[in-house]
C-alpha positions as CSV (number, residue, x, y, z in Angstrom):
1,M,-15.3,5.2,-14.5
2,I,-15.7,1.4,-14.6
3,D,-14.6,-0.3,-11.4
4,V,-13.6,-3.9,-11.9
5,T,-14.0,-5.6,-8.5
6,P,-11.7,-8.5,-7.6
7,Q,-14.6,-10.8,-7.9
8,I,-15.4,-9.6,-11.5
9,K,-11.7,-9.7,-12.4
10,D,-11.4,-13.3,-11.2
11,K,-14.6,-14.3,-13.1
12,I,-13.3,-12.7,-16.4
13,L,-9.8,-14.3,-16.0
14,K,-11.4,-17.7,-15.6
15,K,-13.9,-17.0,-18.5
16,Y,-10.9,-16.5,-20.8
17,N,-8.7,-19.1,-19.2
18,Y,-6.1,-16.6,-18.1
19,T,-5.3,-16.2,-21.9
20,C,-4.5,-12.9,-23.7
21,Q,-7.1,-12.5,-26.4
22,K,-4.5,-10.7,-28.7
23,C,-1.4,-12.9,-28.5
24,G,-2.6,-16.1,-26.8
25,F,-0.2,-15.8,-23.9
26,V,-1.4,-18.0,-20.9
27,D,-0.7,-17.0,-17.3
28,S,-2.6,-19.2,-14.9
29,L,-1.3,-17.2,-11.9
30,G,-2.8,-14.0,-13.3
31,E,0.4,-12.0,-12.8
32,E,1.2,-11.1,-16.4
33,V,-2.4,-10.9,-17.7
34,L,-5.0,-8.4,-16.7
35,V,-8.7,-7.5,-17.3
36,H,-8.9,-4.8,-19.9
37,V,-11.9,-2.5,-20.2
38,M,-12.7,-2.3,-23.9
39,A,-14.8,0.8,-23.6
40,R,-12.6,3.1,-21.5
41,G,-13.1,6.7,-22.6
42,F,-16.8,6.0,-23.4
43,K,-18.5,7.6,-20.4
44,D,-22.0,7.1,-21.9
45,R,-21.6,3.3,-22.2
46,E,-23.4,1.2,-19.6
47,Y,-21.1,-1.1,-17.7
48,T,-21.4,-4.8,-18.6
49,E,-19.0,-7.7,-18.3
50,N,-19.1,-7.9,-22.1
51,L,-16.9,-4.8,-22.1
52,L,-14.1,-6.7,-20.3
53,I,-11.4,-8.8,-22.0
54,V,-8.2,-10.4,-20.9
55,L,-4.9,-9.1,-22.3
56,C,-1.3,-9.6,-21.3
57,K,0.5,-6.5,-20.0
58,I,2.3,-6.0,-23.3
59,C,-0.8,-6.2,-25.5
60,D,-2.7,-4.0,-23.0
61,K,0.0,-1.3,-23.2
62,F,-0.5,-0.9,-26.9
63,A,-4.3,-1.4,-27.1
64,P,-6.0,1.6,-28.6
65,V,-8.7,3.4,-26.7
66,E,-11.1,4.0,-29.6
67,E,-13.5,1.1,-30.0
68,K,-13.3,1.0,-33.8
69,Y,-9.5,0.6,-33.7
70,F,-9.6,-1.7,-30.7
71,N,-11.7,-4.3,-32.5
72,T,-9.2,-4.4,-35.4
73,Y,-6.3,-4.5,-32.9
74,I,-7.7,-7.6,-31.2
75,A,-8.5,-9.3,-34.6
76,E,-4.9,-9.0,-35.7
77,K,-3.4,-11.9,-33.8
78,I,0.3,-12.1,-32.9
79,P,2.0,-15.3,-31.6
80,F,2.9,-14.8,-27.9
81,E,6.4,-16.2,-28.5
82,I,7.3,-13.1,-30.4
83,L,6.6,-11.0,-27.4
84,D,8.4,-13.3,-24.9
85,T,11.7,-11.4,-25.4
86,F,9.9,-8.2,-24.3
87,R,8.1,-10.0,-21.5
88,K,11.5,-11.2,-20.1
89,A,13.1,-7.8,-20.4
90,I,10.3,-6.1,-18.7
91,K,10.2,-8.6,-15.8
92,S,14.0,-8.3,-15.4
93,T,13.9,-4.5,-15.4
94,S,11.0,-4.3,-13.1
95,K,12.6,-6.6,-10.6
96,R,15.8,-4.5,-10.5
97,T,13.8,-1.3,-10.3
98,K,11.6,-2.7,-7.5
99,K,14.7,-3.8,-5.5
100,G,16.4,-0.5,-5.9
101,M,13.3,1.4,-4.8
102,Q,12.9,-0.9,-1.7
103,R,16.6,-0.4,-0.8
104,A,16.2,3.4,-1.1
105,L,13.1,3.2,1.1
106,L,14.9,1.3,3.8
107,E,17.7,3.8,3.7
108,G,15.2,6.6,4.1
109,K,15.9,8.0,0.6
110,T,13.5,9.0,-2.0
111,L,13.5,8.7,-5.8
112,G,11.2,11.6,-6.5
113,R,8.8,13.8,-4.8
114,A,8.3,13.2,-1.1
115,P,5.1,11.4,0.0
116,K,2.6,13.4,2.0
117,G,3.8,13.8,5.5
118,Y,7.5,14.0,4.5
119,N,10.0,16.5,3.2
120,V,13.2,15.7,1.2
121,I,16.2,17.2,2.9
122,D,19.7,16.3,1.5
123,G,18.1,13.4,-0.5
124,K,16.6,11.8,2.6
125,L,13.0,11.7,3.8
126,V,12.3,13.7,6.9
127,I,8.9,13.6,8.7
128,N,6.9,16.7,8.4
129,E,5.0,16.5,11.8
130,A,2.0,18.8,10.7
131,E,1.4,16.8,7.5
132,M,2.0,13.5,9.2
133,L,-1.0,14.2,11.5
134,I,-3.2,14.5,8.4
135,V,-1.8,11.2,7.1
136,K,-2.6,9.5,10.4
137,K,-6.2,11.0,10.3
138,I,-6.6,9.7,6.7
139,F,-5.7,6.2,7.9
140,E,-8.1,6.5,10.9
141,D,-10.9,7.7,8.8
142,Y,-10.4,4.9,6.3
143,N,-10.2,2.3,9.1
144,N,-13.4,3.8,10.5
145,G,-15.2,3.1,7.3
146,L,-15.1,6.4,5.4
147,G,-14.8,6.0,1.6
148,L,-12.2,7.6,-0.6
149,R,-14.5,10.3,-1.8
150,E,-15.5,11.4,1.7
151,I,-11.9,11.4,2.9
152,S,-10.8,13.4,-0.2
153,R,-13.4,16.0,0.4
154,K,-12.5,16.2,4.1
155,Y,-8.8,16.8,3.4
156,N,-9.1,18.7,0.1
157,M,-7.3,16.0,-1.9
158,S,-8.2,13.9,-4.9
159,A,-9.5,10.4,-4.3
160,P,-6.5,8.9,-6.3
161,G,-4.3,10.9,-4.0
162,I,-5.9,9.4,-0.9
163,K,-5.6,6.0,-2.5
164,K,-1.8,6.6,-3.0
165,V,-1.4,7.5,0.6
166,L,-3.3,4.4,1.8
167,E,-1.2,2.1,-0.5
168,N,2.2,3.7,0.1
169,K,4.5,1.2,2.0
170,I,6.4,4.0,3.7
171,Y,3.4,4.6,6.0
172,K,3.2,1.0,6.9
173,I,6.8,1.2,8.1
174,N,6.6,4.5,10.0
175,L,3.0,4.5,11.3
176,L,3.6,1.1,12.9
177,E,6.6,2.3,14.9
């Protein structure tokens, strides 16, 4: 898997002037554009910065994985103004969704499966003491310099699962209390 570090991401965004290479949308803040890996799915490809391109979130969503189709996709330009309607709708929906999720979190409710260290009882999150000890140990190990792979092996979880635990805001609220 190709890991795009923040430094490389910043370099590529600047190289392309924060401009989507499909539709021409410009976002100097870098919030609506992202660095797209053109060769995802090609495990035998050697990583180079030449495989990275800037796309807006909408163009990235519809970008094909296969290289032969991707090149055609990028070559077929579309004016960014046509996509602005979708961009505004997505931004509006995502803001409402985020607010709703934050409100539920503050009320101790969950919108889906309980995070590690919690159970859902009557629609509310309730701490599972045994699992919460593991969560605390995950944070301790990470703060002591262990990497995601080492932690995932230690607790028999996937590295993405460990990353989700470390990034979940619910732990910042409850582990700091």
